[in-house]
N, C-alpha and C positions, 0 to 999 in steps of 0.2 A: 622521474616517474616511478611510483611504487610498483612492486611486482604484481600486485592485484590489478592495478590499472593497466599494466602491460598485457596481462592475461586477458582482461576484458576487451581491450582493443584488438587483440589477436582473434578472439572468438568472433568478433563482428566484422573485422576487416580481412581476416585470413592471415595465416603465417605457416610456412612449411614445417616449423619445429613442432607444431601441434600433433603431427603424425607420431611423434615419439610417445605421446600420451595415450595412444589408442589401446594398448594392453590394459592400462588402468581404467579406461572407459569401459572396456568389456566387463571387467570385474564389477564396476559400479552398476552397469546395466543389469547384470545378473542379480545383484542384491535388490535393486528397486523393483525389478520385474517379479522376483520371488515374493517380495513384500505385498505387491498388489495382488498376485495370484492367491496368496493366502487369505487376503481380505475378501476377494470374490468368492472363495470357497467357504467363507464363514468360519475360518480357522482363527484361533486365538481369541483374546478378549476384545470384543467389539461392542461398544455401547450404542444402543439405539434409544435416542431421546423420545419422550412421549409427545413431543411437538416437532414440527418440521425444522430441519437444520439446513441452511443454505451456506455452502462454502464459496467464498470469493478468493480465488488464488491465482497462481501462475505456474508455468513450468520452466521459467527462465530465472536465472540469478539477476537481481537488480530490480529497480522499481518499475512498476507498470501502471500506477495510479489507483491502487486498491483503496487507499483511505478515502479519497474524494468520492469514489463510487459508493463505498459503504455509507458515507454521510448522506448521499442522495437516497440510497435504499432505505435508510432509517426514516428519513422524512417522508418518503413516498409511502412506506408501509404505515406510518402513523397517520397519514392523511386518509387512509382506508380504515382507521379505527383499530389498528393492530398494535398490540403491546410487544415491543421488540427488545431483545437483549443481544449483546455481542460478547463473543469470547475471542481471546487473542493469546498468542504465545507470550507477548510482553518482552520482546527482544531487548536485552540490555537492562531490564528492570531488576531492582534488588529489593523486593518487598520483604517484610519481616517473616512472612509465611506464605504458603501456597495451598490452595488457590487464594487469590487476593482481589478484593473488590476495589476498583479504581474510583476515586472521587476527585472532583475538580480542584480541590485545594492541595492535593498531593504534589510532590515534585516529580519531574520527569525521570530523575535517577531512581526513584522508588517505583513509579508506575510504568515507565517506558514512554518514549515520546509519542508514538502513534496512538496507543490507548488513551493517554492523557488528552491529546488533541481531540479525539472523538468524544470523550466525556465532556470536556470544556465547551465544545461546540454544540452538543446535543443534549447532554444530561442523561444519556442512555445508560441503563444498567449494564456494566461491563466487568467481566471477570478475566483475570490473566492467570495462565498456568501453561507451562510447556505441554502438560497432559491436558489436551482440550476436552477430553471426555470428563475428567474431574472438574474442569472449569464449568462445563455445562451442568453437571449435577449440582454444583454449589450455587450456580445462578438460579436454577429452578427451585432450590431449597429456600432462596431468599426473595424471589419475585414471582408473581403470577404473570406468565408470558404466553404469547401466542406463537412466537417465531424467534428463532435464534440465527444470527449471522455469525459465521466464523471468518474472522479476518485472517486470511491465509489458511493453511492447514489442508491444502489439497492432498499432500502426501502423508497426512496424519491419519493412517488407516485404522486406528483404534476408535475413531468416531464415525459412526454411520451418518450418511448425509442423504437428503432428499433431492438436492439440486446442486450442481457444480457449475460455477461460472469461472471461466479462465480469461484473464486479461493479457493482452499482447501489445507491446509498444509498436504502433503502426509504422514508425520510421525505422526502428532497428530490427523489427521482426524477430526471428528465431536465430539470428546469427548464422553460424555454420551448420546448425541443426544437429549438432552432436552433443552427447551427454558429458557431464563433468568427468574428469577435468579437461577433456579435449574440446569441450564446447560449453555453452551456457545453460544447457537443459538439465533440469532436475529429474526429468523422466523422458523416456524416448518420445519422439514426435508423434508416434502412433497413439499416444495417450489422448491426444486431442480428439480422436474419433469417438471417445466414450463420454466426453463431457456434454453437458446440456446446452451450453452456449459459449461462444467466443465473443469477446468484445475488444475492439481495436482502439486503443487510446491514441487520439490525434488523427484518426481517419476522417475524411471529409464526407464520406458516404458509406452506407452499409456495403458489405462485400458478400460474395456468394456464400462464404462459409461463416460469416459472423456479422455483428452489429458494430456501428460506429459510436464512439462517444468522444467528447472533447472536454478539456478543462478550460473553463471560461474565467478570466480574472474578474473578481467581483468587487473588491475594495482594497484600499490600503489601510492597515490598522496599526496605530502607534503602540509599540510595546509598553511604554511607560504609562501613557494616559488612557489607552484604550480608545482614543478618538478614531472614528471610522470615516475615511475620506474616499471620494470617488477616485477611480484610477487616473482620471484627468488631473489629479492634484499636482503631479509633477508635469511640467511642460515638456513637449517634445524636445529631444536633445539633451534632457537632464542626465548628467553623469551620476551614477550611483555605484556604491560597492555592493555587489550581488553575492549573497552567501547562500550556498546550497549544500547540505549534507544529506542527500537523498540518493536513491539508486541510480538515477540518471540526471546528474546536475545540469547537463547541457540543455535538457528540455526546459528547465526553469530559466536559464539564461536566454534561450530563444524566445520564451514568453515575454521577457522584459524588452527584448529587442522589438518584438511585435507591438509593444506599447510605445515604440519610438523613443525609448530611453537609451542611454549609452552605458550598459553595465560593465563594470570592471569585475571580471569573474573571479570568485574565490570558491573553488570546489573543494569540499571536504568528504571524508568517507561517510557512507551511510550510517546513521545513528551516532555521528561524531559528538564528542563532549566539547563544550566551549567554555571560555572564560573571557573576561573583559579584555585581557591582554591579547588573546587569540584574535579577537575581532577589532583590534586597534589598527587602522590602516592609514596610510598617507597616499595621496592628499586627503584632507578632510572633506568627506562627502556624506550625504545621507546613506545609511545602510538599509538595504532591502533584502529580506530573507524569506524562506518558505515558512508556512505556518508550523510545520513540523519542527523546524529549527527554533522558532519563536518560543515554544513552550519550555525550552531549556534555557533561554536567554533573558527572560523577563526579570529575574532577580538582579541582574547587573546591567540592564539596558540603558543606553544613553537616550537623550531627548529626541535625537533624529534617527532612531532605529524603527523600522517598519517591517511588517510582513505583508505579503500579498496573499489575500484570501482568494481561493479559487473554488468554483463550483463545477461538479461534473454535470455535463449536459448530454445524456444518452439520446440516441435517435428515437424518433417516434415509433419505429417498428419494434425496437427493444422494449420500450415502455408498454406497448400493447402485448408483446410476448410475455413480459414479466407479470403483467396483471393477470394474464390467462393462467400462468403458473401458480400465482397466489390463490386464484379461485379454485384451482385443482387441489392444492395442498390444504386450503382452509375454506372448504365449502360453506 
């Protein structure tokens, strides 16, 4: 097990050795709290866009389902006649220049896996840049928009925001509720008191402090042919090689088990790079991966490689709340 995996397990399961990291945690907290205090005081270079900006982020290390929720938000806003754009850091991307407009025919290496997934699924105008303020400016220079969604960026305080949504894995929660490196939190837990809404990925019902949303398997899509099949395409008991290079691979494996398949789990690091050799497994079985992994594997995919498309399904209460916020921001 890699050191990062051991540390992640300790954050969520507990380990006495984490106490040794408390001094570093104190230094980390001081830095992030100072950064937010300067933002609240209006100090430094803070860009305020002429249209509303909604940040979809988290305070924990690891995946919480931001991309599926952003896909839902794009389509929901479009159904109201809104012109939506997205900005992203573009983790792992190597574009020729920054900011960079992502288009569907680009490679994941150039555009980043999550931005490319979003553009290929929706065709939304999307700009990547670690400086999200610069990405917003570039996007507005190129497109007439009504609303911008920031994929992550909760801690990017150079960009002013009109709404903050924070996603939490309902099963894992906040771990030991301590900040890096003694725990999984990017900011102290008290930060949640200042955000506009909490959403719990995997929760079966709304909670007192937040809304539920779930990821619903929508279809099996063949990487080579693009054929889209219902999730019943594989019979119950079908064994598959399950590939997941996401923040929480176990969530994907649990989803496949929920479909009554028998996944042979192959967990990779978040944003992992793949090759045909990397994904050559024995025995010979169909390979099922996440859509985020699929955007990197299409160029060398075999005939029996599939990805599981999932859709975010937020609670009715969240949909109603979100609509009220859109009406407030865009009367």
